[in-house]
C-alpha positions as CSV (number, residue, x, y, z in Angstrom):
1,V,41.6,-10.8,-38.9
2,H,44.0,-12.6,-36.6
3,P,44.5,-16.0,-34.9
4,M,43.7,-16.2,-31.1
5,F,46.7,-17.2,-29.0
6,G,46.3,-19.3,-25.9
7,D,48.1,-17.0,-23.4
8,V,46.3,-13.8,-24.3
9,E,43.4,-12.4,-22.3
10,Y,41.1,-10.9,-24.9
11,G,38.3,-9.8,-22.6
12,S,34.7,-10.0,-23.7
13,L,34.2,-11.2,-27.2
14,D,31.1,-11.6,-29.3
15,E,30.4,-14.7,-31.4
16,Y,30.3,-13.9,-35.1
17,K,30.0,-17.2,-36.8
18,S,31.6,-20.6,-37.3
19,F,32.6,-22.3,-40.6
20,A,34.7,-25.1,-41.9
21,V,37.7,-25.3,-44.3
22,V,39.8,-28.2,-45.5
23,V,43.4,-28.4,-44.4
24,D,45.7,-31.2,-45.5
25,G,42.6,-33.3,-46.5
26,K,40.8,-32.9,-43.2
27,T,37.9,-30.6,-42.4
28,Q,38.7,-28.0,-39.7
29,H,36.0,-26.1,-37.9
30,V,36.8,-22.5,-36.9
31,D,35.0,-20.1,-34.6
32,V,35.1,-16.4,-35.3
33,L,34.7,-13.9,-32.5
34,T,34.8,-10.2,-32.6
35,L,35.8,-7.3,-30.5
36,E,35.7,-3.6,-31.1
37,S,38.1,-0.7,-30.2
38,E,38.0,3.0,-31.0
39,C,40.9,5.1,-32.1
40,D,40.6,8.8,-33.1
41,G,36.9,8.5,-33.4
42,I,37.1,5.4,-35.7
43,T,35.6,2.2,-34.5
44,R,37.7,-0.9,-35.5
45,T,36.4,-4.4,-35.5
46,W,38.8,-7.3,-34.9
47,Y,37.9,-10.7,-36.2
48,M,39.6,-13.3,-34.0
49,L,40.0,-16.9,-35.3
50,K,39.7,-19.7,-32.7
51,H,41.1,-23.1,-33.5
52,D,43.5,-25.5,-31.7
53,L,46.3,-24.8,-34.3
54,F,46.2,-21.2,-33.2
55,T,45.4,-21.4,-29.5
56,K,48.3,-23.7,-28.8
57,Q,50.6,-20.8,-29.8
58,S,51.5,-17.9,-27.6
59,K,52.1,-14.2,-28.1
60,K,55.9,-14.6,-27.9
61,A,55.8,-17.7,-30.2
62,P,52.9,-17.0,-32.6
63,Y,53.9,-19.6,-35.2
64,P,54.8,-23.3,-35.0
65,S,58.6,-23.9,-34.8
66,P,60.8,-24.7,-36.5
67,M,59.7,-23.4,-39.9
68,T,60.5,-26.8,-41.5
69,K,57.6,-28.5,-39.8
70,L,54.6,-29.6,-41.7
71,Q,52.5,-28.1,-39.0
72,V,53.7,-24.6,-40.1
73,L,52.1,-25.2,-43.5
74,R,48.9,-26.4,-42.0
75,Y,48.9,-23.3,-39.7
76,F,49.2,-20.9,-42.6
77,S,46.8,-22.8,-44.8
78,L,44.2,-22.5,-42.1
79,W,44.9,-18.8,-41.5
80,N,44.7,-17.9,-45.2
81,Q,41.5,-19.9,-45.8
82,C,39.9,-18.2,-42.9
83,V,40.8,-14.8,-44.2
84,A,39.4,-15.7,-47.6
85,F,36.2,-16.8,-46.1
86,L,35.8,-13.5,-44.2
87,L,36.7,-11.4,-47.2
88,A,33.9,-13.1,-49.2
89,D,31.5,-12.8,-46.2
90,L,32.2,-9.2,-45.4
91,S,33.0,-7.8,-48.9
92,P,35.3,-4.9,-47.7
93,D,36.3,-2.2,-50.2
94,V,40.0,-3.1,-49.8
95,Y,42.0,-6.1,-48.4
96,H,44.9,-4.7,-46.3
97,C,47.4,-7.5,-46.1
98,M,50.4,-7.1,-43.8
99,D,53.5,-9.0,-45.1
100,Y,53.3,-12.7,-46.1
101,H,51.1,-14.2,-43.4
102,A,47.8,-14.1,-45.3
103,A,49.0,-13.3,-48.8
104,L,47.5,-16.5,-50.2
105,A,43.9,-15.5,-49.3
106,P,42.9,-14.1,-52.7
107,L,43.8,-17.5,-54.3
108,Y,40.8,-19.1,-52.5
109,M,38.2,-16.5,-53.8
110,Q,36.1,-16.6,-56.9
111,A,37.0,-14.0,-59.6
112,D,33.7,-12.2,-59.1
113,R,34.2,-11.9,-55.3
114,Q,37.8,-10.6,-55.4
115,V,38.7,-7.6,-53.3
116,P,41.4,-5.1,-54.3
117,M,44.6,-5.8,-52.3
118,I,47.1,-3.5,-50.6
119,L,50.2,-5.5,-49.5
120,V,52.2,-3.6,-46.9
121,L,55.7,-4.8,-46.3
122,H,57.4,-4.4,-42.9
123,N,60.1,-7.1,-43.2
124,A,60.3,-8.7,-46.6
125,D,63.6,-10.5,-45.9
126,Y,61.8,-13.6,-44.8
127,M,58.9,-13.6,-47.4
128,G,57.2,-16.6,-45.8
129,I,59.6,-19.1,-47.3
130,V,59.3,-22.6,-46.0
131,E,62.1,-25.0,-46.8
132,T,60.0,-28.0,-47.8
133,D,63.0,-30.2,-48.6
134,F,63.6,-30.6,-44.8
135,I,60.1,-31.5,-43.8
136,N,60.2,-34.9,-42.0
137,D,56.9,-36.5,-43.1
138,R,56.5,-40.0,-44.5
139,Y,53.8,-39.0,-47.0
140,W,55.9,-35.9,-48.0
141,R,58.8,-38.2,-49.0
142,T,56.7,-40.4,-51.2
143,V,54.6,-37.7,-53.0
144,A,55.8,-34.9,-55.2
145,A,56.2,-31.7,-53.2
146,L,53.7,-29.7,-55.3
147,R,51.1,-32.3,-54.9
148,R,51.7,-32.4,-51.1
149,L,51.5,-28.6,-50.9
150,S,48.3,-28.7,-53.0
151,L,46.7,-31.1,-50.4
152,V,47.9,-29.0,-47.4
153,F,46.7,-25.7,-48.8
154,N,43.6,-27.0,-50.5
155,L,44.6,-25.5,-53.8
156,Q,45.2,-26.9,-57.3
157,T,48.8,-27.9,-58.0
158,E,49.0,-25.5,-60.9
159,T,47.9,-22.6,-58.6
160,I,50.7,-23.5,-56.2
161,R,53.2,-23.6,-59.0
162,K,52.1,-20.3,-60.5
163,Y,51.6,-18.2,-57.4
164,C,53.7,-19.7,-54.6
165,M,56.9,-21.0,-56.0
166,F,59.9,-18.5,-56.4
167,E,63.5,-19.5,-57.1
168,G,62.6,-23.1,-56.5
169,R,61.1,-22.6,-53.0
170,F,57.7,-22.3,-51.6
171,N,57.2,-18.6,-51.0
172,M,54.0,-17.2,-49.4
173,L,54.7,-13.5,-50.2
174,K,55.0,-14.4,-53.9
175,A,51.3,-15.1,-53.9
176,G,50.4,-11.6,-53.0
177,V,52.8,-10.0,-55.4
178,A,51.7,-12.2,-58.3
179,F,48.1,-11.5,-57.5
180,I,48.6,-7.8,-57.6
181,K,50.6,-8.0,-60.8
182,E,47.9,-10.0,-62.4
183,T,44.8,-8.1,-61.3
184,Q,46.0,-4.6,-60.4
185,G,48.7,-3.9,-62.9
186,G,51.3,-4.3,-60.2
187,R,49.9,-1.4,-58.2
188,G,49.3,-2.0,-54.5
189,V,52.6,-3.0,-52.9
190,C,53.8,-0.6,-50.2
191,G,56.8,-0.4,-48.0
192,V,56.5,0.7,-44.4
193,S,58.6,3.7,-45.3
194,V,59.8,5.5,-48.4
195,N,63.4,4.4,-47.9
196,Y,62.4,0.8,-47.3
197,A,60.3,0.8,-50.5
198,V,63.3,2.0,-52.5
199,E,65.5,-0.7,-50.9
200,L,63.1,-3.4,-51.8
201,K,62.6,-2.4,-55.4
202,R,66.4,-2.2,-55.8
203,E,67.5,-5.3,-54.0
204,K,64.7,-7.9,-54.0
205,T,64.1,-9.7,-57.3
206,L,60.6,-10.8,-56.2
207,F,59.5,-7.3,-56.8
208,S,60.9,-6.9,-60.3
209,G,58.3,-5.9,-62.8
210,L,56.3,-3.8,-60.4
211,P,55.8,-0.2,-61.6
212,A,56.6,1.0,-58.1
213,I,56.6,0.2,-54.5
214,M,54.8,3.0,-52.7
């Protein structure tokens, strides 16, 4: 599942379905298109998300910039809610989540629809941290940060506090790690290599309490 960027030629795509989610108090309509590719005899299906928040970005600049913009939070809220919708719709055996980008998706799913998660870390230095203190938004300055984050991400304030706050900052990777700790006994976090997994376990406090990073 991936956003569509405005400067990429995707070729022929098939319409899958359209749906709506709520981002920052406003209903957003998203179109999902699919394409298939084959590798080593395995057919892979790509689910591409079409929305103005995504298509205004490019392959070289896939995320809104800088990371202190409110638009960044809306972007990731939309992405995570789309992934959650498709997880519930497709009911895969495993949710393979790469880094922080869609680590909040399980927070939107009902307990009986949850999918086991594998969180694969390629670069955990960033962790999806957004410095909300520097967001220049009139409403942000007059409303408590957790309440504002709750509105942007369409999640309860307590959910944001429990799963997305780490060392006083909003942290998207924390959501995936906390979910795996809570529902899978801490098993399901992987490093892109053995050496990187050892480094993360040794140096990053976010991963303390995990039985291992594979």
